[in-house]
C-alpha positions in Angstrom: 97.5 138.0 -81.5 100.2 136.5 -79.3 99.2 134.9 -76.0 100.0 137.3 -73.1 99.9 136.9 -69.3 96.6 137.4 -67.6 95.9 141.1 -66.8 93.6 142.0 -63.9 94.0 145.8 -63.8 91.8 146.4 -66.9 89.7 144.4 -69.4 91.9 143.2 -72.3 88.8 142.9 -74.5 88.4 146.7 -74.4 92.0 147.1 -75.5 91.5 144.6 -78.3 88.4 146.4 -79.4 90.2 149.7 -79.5 93.0 148.2 -81.6 90.7 146.6 -84.1 90.8 149.8 -86.2 94.6 149.4 -86.6 95.1 147.3 -89.8 98.9 146.8 -89.2 98.7 144.0 -86.7 102.5 144.3 -85.9 101.9 147.9 -84.8 98.8 146.9 -82.9 100.7 144.1 -81.3 103.5 146.5 -80.3 101.1 148.9 -78.7 99.3 146.1 -77.0 102.6 144.7 -75.6 103.7 148.1 -74.3 100.3 148.5 -72.6 100.4 145.0 -71.1 104.0 145.6 -70.0 102.9 148.8 -68.1 100.0 146.8 -66.6 102.5 144.1 -65.5 104.6 146.7 -63.8 101.5 147.8 -61.9 100.7 144.2 -60.9 104.2 143.8 -59.7 103.7 146.8 -57.4 100.4 145.2 -56.3 102.3 141.9 -55.6 104.8 143.9 -53.6 102.0 145.4 -51.5 100.4 142.0 -51.1 103.8 140.7 -49.8 103.9 143.5 -47.3 100.4 142.6 -46.1 101.5 138.9 -45.8 104.4 140.0 -43.6 102.0 141.9 -41.4 99.9 138.8 -41.1 103.0 136.9 -40.2 103.7 139.4 -37.5 100.1 138.8 -36.2 100.8 135.1 -36.2 104.0 135.7 -34.1 102.0 137.9 -31.7 99.4 135.1 -31.3 102.3 132.6 -30.5 103.7 135.0 -27.9 100.2 135.3 -26.4 100.0 131.5 -26.2 103.4 131.5 -24.4 102.1 134.2 -22.0 99.1 131.9 -21.3 101.5 129.0 -20.6 103.5 131.2 -18.3 100.3 132.2 -16.5 99.4 128.6 -16.0 102.9 127.9 -14.7 102.4 130.8 -12.3 99.1 129.3 -11.1 100.9 126.0 -10.5 103.6 127.9 -8.5 100.8 129.5 -6.5 99.4 126.1 -5.7 102.8 124.9 -4.6 103.1 128.0 -2.4 99.8 127.4 -0.8 100.8 123.8 0.0 104.0 125.1 1.6 101.9 127.6 3.5 99.7 124.7 4.8 102.9 122.9 6.0 104.0 126.1 7.6 100.7 126.4 9.5 101.5 123.2 11.3 104.6 124.7 12.9 102.6 126.7 15.5 100.9 123.5 16.6 104.3 121.9 17.2 105.5 124.9 19.1 102.3 124.9 21.1 102.7 121.1 22.0 106.3 121.6 23.0 105.5 124.7 25.1 102.7 122.8 26.8 105.0 119.8 27.6 107.7 122.2 28.8 105.2 124.1 31.0 103.9 120.9 32.5 107.3 119.5 33.3 108.4 122.9 34.7 105.3 123.1 36.9 105.8 119.6 38.3 109.5 120.3 39.0 108.7 123.6 40.6 106.0 122.1 42.8 108.3 119.2 44.0 111.2 121.6 44.7 108.9 123.9 46.7 107.7 121.0 48.8 111.3 119.8 49.4 112.3 123.3 50.4 109.5 123.5 52.9 110.5 120.2 54.4 114.2 121.4 54.6 113.1 124.7 56.3 111.1 122.9 58.9 113.9 120.4 59.6 116.4 123.3 59.9 114.1 125.1 62.4 113.6 122.0 64.5 117.3 121.2 64.5 118.1 124.8 65.4 115.7 124.6 68.4 117.4 121.3 69.5 120.8 122.9 69.2 119.8 126.0 71.1 118.7 123.8 74.1 122.1 122.2 74.3 125.0 123.4 76.3 127.1 126.4 75.5 130.0 124.2 74.4 128.1 123.4 71.2 127.1 127.0 70.4 129.9 127.4 68.0 129.0 124.3 66.1 125.3 125.3 66.2 126.2 128.8 64.8 128.2 127.1 62.0 125.3 124.8 61.4 122.9 127.8 61.3 125.2 129.5 58.8 125.2 126.5 56.7 121.4 126.2 57.0 121.1 129.9 56.0 123.4 129.3 53.0 121.2 126.3 52.1 118.2 128.5 52.4 119.9 131.1 50.2 120.6 128.4 47.6 117.1 127.0 47.8 115.7 130.6 47.4 117.9 131.0 44.4 116.6 127.7 43.0 113.0 128.8 43.6 113.7 132.1 42.0 115.3 130.3 39.0 112.3 128.2 38.6 110.1 131.2 38.7 112.1 133.1 36.1 112.9 130.2 33.8 115.3 127.4 34.7 118.3 127.0 32.3 120.8 124.1 32.2 123.7 126.4 33.3 121.6 127.6 36.3 120.7 124.1 37.3 124.4 123.0 37.2 125.4 126.0 39.4 122.6 125.5 41.9 123.4 121.8 42.1 127.1 122.4 42.7 126.4 125.1 45.4 123.8 122.9 47.1 126.2 120.0 47.1 128.9 122.2 48.6 126.5 123.4 51.3 125.5 119.8 52.2 129.2 118.8 52.4 129.9 121.7 54.7 126.9 120.8 56.8 128.2 117.2 57.1 131.7 118.5 58.0 130.2 120.7 60.7 128.2 117.9 62.1 131.2 115.6 62.0 133.3 118.2 63.8 131.2 118.4 66.9 133.3 116.9 69.8 132.5 113.5 70.9 131.7 114.6 74.4 129.2 117.1 73.0 127.5 114.4 71.1 127.6 112.2 74.2 126.1 115.1 76.2 123.4 115.5 73.6 122.5 111.9 73.6 120.4 112.3 76.7 118.6 115.3 75.1 118.3 114.2 71.5 116.4 111.2 70.4 117.5 108.9 67.7 114.8 110.2 65.4 115.9 113.8 65.8 119.5 112.9 65.4 118.9 111.0 62.2 116.5 113.6 60.7 119.4 115.7 59.1 120.7 112.5 57.5 117.3 111.7 56.2 117.1 115.2 54.8 120.4 114.7 53.2 119.1 111.5 51.5 116.0 113.4 50.4 118.2 116.1 49.1 120.2 113.6 47.1 117.0 112.2 45.8 115.9 115.7 44.8 119.2 116.2 43.1 118.5 113.1 41.0 115.1 114.4 40.2 116.6 117.8 39.3 119.1 116.1 37.0 116.3 114.2 35.3 114.4 117.5 35.0 117.6 119.0 33.5 117.7 116.2 31.0 114.1 116.7 30.1 114.7 120.4 29.7 117.7 119.6 27.5 115.5 117.4 25.3 113.0 120.3 25.1 115.8 122.7 24.2 117.0 120.2 21.5 113.4 120.0 20.1 113.2 123.8 20.1 116.6 123.9 18.2 115.3 121.4 15.7 112.1 123.5 15.4 114.2 126.6 14.8 116.2 124.9 12.1 113.0 123.7 10.4 111.8 127.3 10.7 115.0 128.5 9.0 114.5 125.9 6.2 110.9 127.1 5.7 112.1 130.7 5.7 114.6 129.7 3.0 112.0 128.0 0.9 109.7 131.0 1.3 112.5 133.3 0.2 113.2 131.0 -2.8 109.5 131.0 -3.7 109.4 134.8 -3.5 112.5 135.1 -5.8 110.9 132.7 -8.2 107.7 134.6 -8.2 109.7 137.8 -8.8 111.4 136.2 -11.8 108.0 135.0 -13.1 106.6 138.5 -12.8 109.6 139.9 -14.7 109.1 137.4 -17.4 105.4 138.1 -17.5 106.2 141.9 -17.9 108.6 141.0 -20.7 105.9 139.0 -22.5 103.4 141.8 -21.9 105.8 144.3 -23.6 106.3 141.9 -26.5 102.5 141.5 -26.7 102.1 145.2 -26.8 104.6 145.4 -29.7 102.7 142.7 -31.5 99.4 144.5 -31.0 100.9 147.7 -32.3 102.0 145.8 -35.4 98.5 144.4 -35.7 97.2 147.9 -35.5 99.4 148.8 -38.4 97.6 146.3 -40.7 95.0 148.9 -41.8 97.8 151.3 -42.7 99.4 148.5 -44.8 96.0 147.9 -46.5 95.8 151.7 -47.2 99.3 151.6 -48.7 98.2 148.6 -50.8 95.2 150.5 -52.1 97.5 153.5 -52.8 100.0 151.3 -54.6 97.1 149.9 -56.7 95.9 153.5 -57.5 99.4 154.5 -58.4 99.8 151.4 -60.6 96.6 152.5 -62.4 98.2 155.8 -63.3 101.5 154.5 -64.7 103.0 157.1 -67.0 103.8 154.7 -69.7 100.2 153.3 -69.8 98.9 156.9 -69.9 101.3 157.8 -72.7 100.4 154.7 -74.8 96.7 155.3 -74.2 97.1 158.9 -75.2 98.9 157.8 -78.4 96.2 155.3 -79.1 93.5 158.0 -78.6 95.5 160.3 -80.9 95.7 157.7 -83.6 92.1 156.9 -83.2 91.2 160.6 -83.5 93.3 161.0 -86.6 91.6 158.0 -88.1 88.2 159.5 -87.4 89.2 162.8 -89.0 89.9 161.0 -92.3 86.4 159.6 -92.7 85.1 160.5 -96.1 82.1 158.4 -96.6 79.0 159.8 -94.9 77.0 156.6 -95.1 79.8 154.4 -93.7 80.6 156.9 -91.0 77.0 157.1 -89.9 76.8 153.3 -89.8 80.0 153.1 -87.8 78.8 155.8 -85.5 75.6 153.9 -85.1 77.7 150.8 -84.1 79.6 153.0 -81.7 76.3 154.2 -80.3 75.3 150.6 -79.7 78.7 149.9 -78.1 78.2 153.0 -75.9 74.8 151.7 -74.9 76.3 148.4 -74.1 79.1 150.0 -72.1 76.5 152.2 -70.3 74.5 149.1 -69.4 77.7 147.4 -68.2 78.6 150.5 -66.2 75.1 150.5 -64.6 75.5 146.8 -63.7 79.0 147.5 -62.3 77.6 150.4 -60.3 74.8 148.2 -58.9 77.3 145.5 -58.0 79.5 148.1 -56.5 76.7 149.4 -54.4 75.9 145.9 -53.3 79.5 145.3 -52.4 79.6 148.6 -50.5 76.6 147.5 -48.5 78.2 144.1 -47.8 81.4 145.9 -46.9 79.5 148.2 -44.5 77.8 145.2 -42.9 81.0 143.4 -42.4 82.7 146.5 -41.1 79.9 146.9 -38.5 80.3 143.2 -37.6 84.1 143.7 -37.3 83.5 146.7 -35.1 81.2 144.7 -32.8 83.7 141.8 -32.7 86.5 144.3 -32.0 84.5 145.8 -29.1 83.7 142.3 -27.8 87.4 141.4 -28.1 88.4 144.6 -26.3 85.9 143.8 -23.5 87.3 140.3 -23.2 90.9 141.7 -23.1 89.7 144.2 -20.4 88.2 141.4 -18.4 91.4 139.4 -18.9 93.5 142.3 -17.7 91.3 142.9 -14.7 91.3 139.3 -13.7 95.1 139.2 -14.1 95.4 142.3 -12.0 93.1 140.8 -9.4 95.1 137.6 -9.4 98.3 139.5 -9.0 96.8 141.5 -6.1 95.6 138.4 -4.4 99.0 136.8 -4.8 100.7 139.8 -3.3 98.2 139.7 -0.5 99.0 136.0 0.1 102.8 136.8 0.0 102.2 139.7 2.5 100.1 137.3 4.6 102.9 134.8 4.7 105.4 137.6 5.5 103.2 138.7 8.4 103.0 135.1 9.5 106.8 134.8 9.4 107.0 137.9 11.5 104.5 136.5 14.0 106.5 133.3 14.2 109.7 135.2 14.7 108.0 137.2 17.5 106.8 133.9 19.0 110.3 132.5 18.8 111.7 135.6 20.6 109.1 135.4 23.2 109.8 131.7 24.0 112.0 132.7 26.9 109.1 134.4 28.7 107.1 131.4 30.0 104.6 133.7 31.7 103.3 135.1 28.4 104.0 132.0 26.3 100.5 130.5 26.8 98.7 133.6 26.0 100.8 134.2 22.9 100.5 130.6 21.8 96.7 130.9 22.2 96.7 134.1 20.1 98.9 132.4 17.6 96.6 129.4 17.5 93.6 131.7 16.8 95.6 133.6 14.2 96.6 130.3 12.5 93.0 129.2 12.5 92.1 132.5 10.8 94.9 132.1 8.4 93.7 128.6 7.6 90.2 130.0 6.8 91.8 132.8 4.7 93.9 130.2 2.8 90.8 128.1 2.2 89.0 131.2 1.0 91.9 132.2 -1.2 92.2 128.7 -2.6 88.5 128.7 -3.5 88.8 132.2 -5.0 91.8 131.1 -7.0 90.0 128.1 -8.4 87.0 130.3 -9.3 89.4 132.8 -10.9 91.1 130.1 -12.9 87.8 128.8 -14.2 86.7 132.4 -15.1 90.1 132.9 -16.7 89.8 129.7 -18.7 86.3 130.7 -19.9 87.5 134.2 -20.9 90.4 132.6 -22.8 88.0 130.4 -24.7 85.8 133.4 -25.5 88.8 135.4 -26.6 90.0 132.6 -28.9 86.5 132.2 -30.4 86.3 136.0 -31.0 89.7 136.0 -32.5 88.7 133.2 -35.0 85.6 135.1 -35.9 87.5 138.3 -36.3 90.0 136.5 -38.7 87.2 135.1 -40.7 85.5 138.5 -41.0 88.8 140.1 -41.9 89.3 137.5 -44.7 85.8 138.1 -46.0 86.2 141.9 -45.9 89.6 141.6 -47.7 87.9 139.5 -50.4 85.0 141.9 -50.7 87.5 144.8 -50.9 89.3 143.1 -53.8 86.0 142.5 -55.6 84.9 146.0 -54.9 88.2 147.4 -56.2 87.9 145.3 -59.4 84.3 146.4 -59.9 85.2 150.0 -59.3 88.1 149.8 -61.7 86.0 148.2 -64.4 83.2 150.7 -63.8 85.8 153.5 -64.0 87.3 152.1 -67.2 83.8 151.7 -68.7 82.9 155.3 -67.7 86.1 156.6 -69.2 85.6 154.6 -72.4 82.1 155.9 -72.6 83.2 159.5 -72.1 85.9 159.0 -74.8 83.4 157.6 -77.2 81.1 160.5 -76.5 83.8 163.0 -77.2 84.8 161.1 -80.3 81.2 161.0 -81.5 80.9 164.7 -80.9 84.2 165.4 -82.7 83.3 163.1 -85.5 80.0 164.8 -86.0 81.7 168.2 -86.1 84.4 167.0 -88.4 81.8 165.3 -90.7 80.0 168.6 -91.1 83.2 170.4 -91.9 84.4 167.7 -94.3 81.1 167.7 -96.2 81.7 171.3 -97.2 85.4 170.7 -98.1 85.0 167.4 -99.9 84.2 168.7 -103.4 86.8 171.5 -103.4 89.5 169.2 -102.4 88.8 166.4 -104.8 90.1 168.4 -107.8 93.3 169.5 -106.0 94.5 166.2 -104.6 97.3 164.4 -106.4 96.1 161.2 -104.7 92.7 160.0 -105.5 90.9 158.2 -102.5 88.1 155.9 -103.6 84.9 155.7 -101.6 84.0 152.9 -99.4 85.8 151.1 -96.6 89.0 150.6 -98.6 89.2 154.2 -99.5 88.7 155.2 -95.9 91.4 152.8 -94.7 93.7 154.0 -97.5 93.3 157.6 -96.5 94.0 156.8 -92.9 97.2 155.0 -93.8 98.3 157.7 -96.1 98.1 160.3 -93.4 99.6 157.9 -90.8 102.5 157.2 -93.1 103.3 160.9 -93.4 103.1 161.3 -89.6 105.1 158.2 -88.8 107.9 159.1 -91.3 108.2 162.7 -90.5 110.8 162.9 -93.3 111.0 165.2 -96.4 108.9 163.4 -99.1 108.5 164.6 -102.7 105.0 166.1 -103.3 104.5 163.7 -106.2 106.0 160.7 -104.4 102.8 158.6 -104.6 101.8 159.7 -108.1 102.3 156.2 -109.6 100.6 154.4 -106.8 97.0 153.4 -106.6 95.6 154.1 -103.2 95.1 150.4 -102.6 98.8 149.9 -103.2 99.6 152.5 -100.6 97.3 150.9 -98.1 98.4 147.4 -98.8 102.2 147.8 -99.6 103.6 151.1 -98.5 102.0 151.8 -95.2 102.7 148.4 -93.5 106.4 148.8 -94.5 106.5 152.3 -92.9 105.2 150.9 -89.6 108.0 148.4 -89.2 110.5 148.8 -86.4 113.5 151.0 -87.4 111.9 152.1 -90.7 112.3 155.8 -90.0 116.0 155.4 -88.9 116.9 153.4 -92.0 115.2 155.8 -94.3 117.0 158.7 -92.6 120.3 156.9 -93.3 119.3 156.2 -96.9 118.3 159.9 -97.4 121.6 161.1 -95.9 123.7 158.7 -98.1 122.3 160.3 -101.2 122.4 157.0 -103.1 121.2 157.3 -106.7 118.9 155.1 -108.6 115.9 153.1 -107.5 116.1 150.6 -104.6 113.8 148.1 -103.1 111.9 149.9 -100.3 111.7 146.8 -98.1 115.5 146.2 -98.2 116.1 149.9 -97.4 113.6 149.8 -94.4 115.0 146.5 -93.2 118.6 147.9 -93.4 120.0 145.1 -95.6 123.6 146.3 -96.4 124.3 144.2 -99.5 121.1 144.2 -101.4 121.1 142.5 -104.9 119.4 145.5 -106.5 117.1 145.7 -109.5 117.0 144.1 -112.9 114.5 145.2 -115.5 112.4 146.7 -112.7 112.4 143.5 -110.8 113.7 143.1 -107.2 116.4 140.5 -107.2 116.0 140.0 -103.5 112.3 139.2 -103.5 111.9 138.3 -107.2 108.5 140.2 -107.2 107.2 143.6 -108.1 108.2 145.6 -105.0 107.7 149.3 -104.3 110.9 151.3 -105.0 112.4 154.4 -103.4 115.1 156.8 -104.4 116.7 160.1 -103.3 115.8 163.3 -105.3 117.6 166.6 -104.9 115.3 169.5 -105.3 115.4 173.2 -104.4 114.6 172.3 -100.7 117.3 169.6 -100.5 117.2 165.8 -100.6 113.7 164.2 -100.7 112.3 160.7 -100.9 110.5 159.6 -103.9 108.5 156.4 -104.3 107.5 154.4 -107.4 105.7 151.2 -108.2 107.0 150.8 -111.8 
């Protein structure tokens, strides 16, 4: 028997045992090749289904890679959160700077306001004293005194405006206007004093002391000194304004950084959503793996029921049934049936063992399926915990972003309220308290984020461990499924073989009873004597098979000159060759006369050497011959061995 590829769908030993009864090994080899070819087709379908399963596993691997990328992005998002928290800490220092600048500005403004109030009081007292002195002078100086009073009132007006400006917030442009107006008033006062006639001044010398006369000039010097102090205060205010401007620019930069961080977090969230959608697709592909396994089993089942294999097995069963119908020897038949009974017992024992092993595999499969279900539930719980933690992290991050936004709004409100110095301290105090609360919340959020990251890392480790255990369990279940399918297939084959043998045994017993009654009546009528024993049984089988294989018109006395052993050994093997029927049909249709070598006709040799003195010149041996006879029913084949 030629060496063939390994077959896993059925046991080749059973096929070889079934083909042992076929004496023509070429025909048996042909049948075996056809059956093996059908099995190879089934295995190809099995390989195709296995490749489909491998592609599904590859998709699972891609899904795991994408999950790893999602974890990396999540870690990057955590780093971005840490950076955002650091920026928030830097931002919390801005209210302290604003508070320091406001305190400095309030202190300088209070000192300036206090000094200016004192100076205004001194100027008012001096103006009243000077007015009393002028009122006591002569009527000639009344006009000058009125002018001086007007100038003093104007100075009072300017001083009042200066005081009001200090009360409502002193600005550089207000300071310049007040200084200019005050200087003009002093100049007018000097001109008025200088315009008093010399005789009036001489007349006033007796009434005015030197101290009272010099007091306006002393006041003018004090006013000049106050102007210098006012200019210095203006410069200090300008420096405070510059610091506030720098603070506002820093605030704008921080706002820009916060906006950039918000946009970056938005892009990160979009990318996370994209990865989540890809992960869902990968999970759906992973969920399709059981369907692929079902398709694999279906393909295996379809491969088992290949039409060509069924046809060849049916033909083999038919040939085997025909061979059983030609049994003539009761003793040999009983012995053979006894051997078949032993074979049936052996197959039944093998079937019982296969069923026991199948039950064991079913129990193992059930245990592994239960373990897989538990692992799947654990994995689902871990995924649920992971989703909840991720949602909690997102909510906390959104809360922190909202907190920063509210903080920005508070800073913006503080910046708008800087002009109102009366409420600045209260707002700064409230802002300081709020900043302290925010610092506590940031510390709490930082602690919560660290705790969450640790929990998230632990959950990822648990998920990876569960995934590895699930992969191992899946591989073991796949192996057990393959073993179970092989065991079930072998058990099914053994059961079918046992049933076939039971049917054959029953049919053989029935046929044996019928043949016993017909044996003696047929022996006198047969033109072909079949000897008893194994050789006679085999010859009878081949004689009937030759008639069925040929399916050509043969002369009733075609085998008259042959011994049954010659038919079994010489004629039947030639009739089983490939193309024998077609070549005999061509020979019958040609109507060629005379005897010809049967082997050359079956092989289709066009230029045969022919016969000489009943010897085949092609083979130089005594070969069986064939010729065409023309009877009442037309052309027929006739065989001869002489």
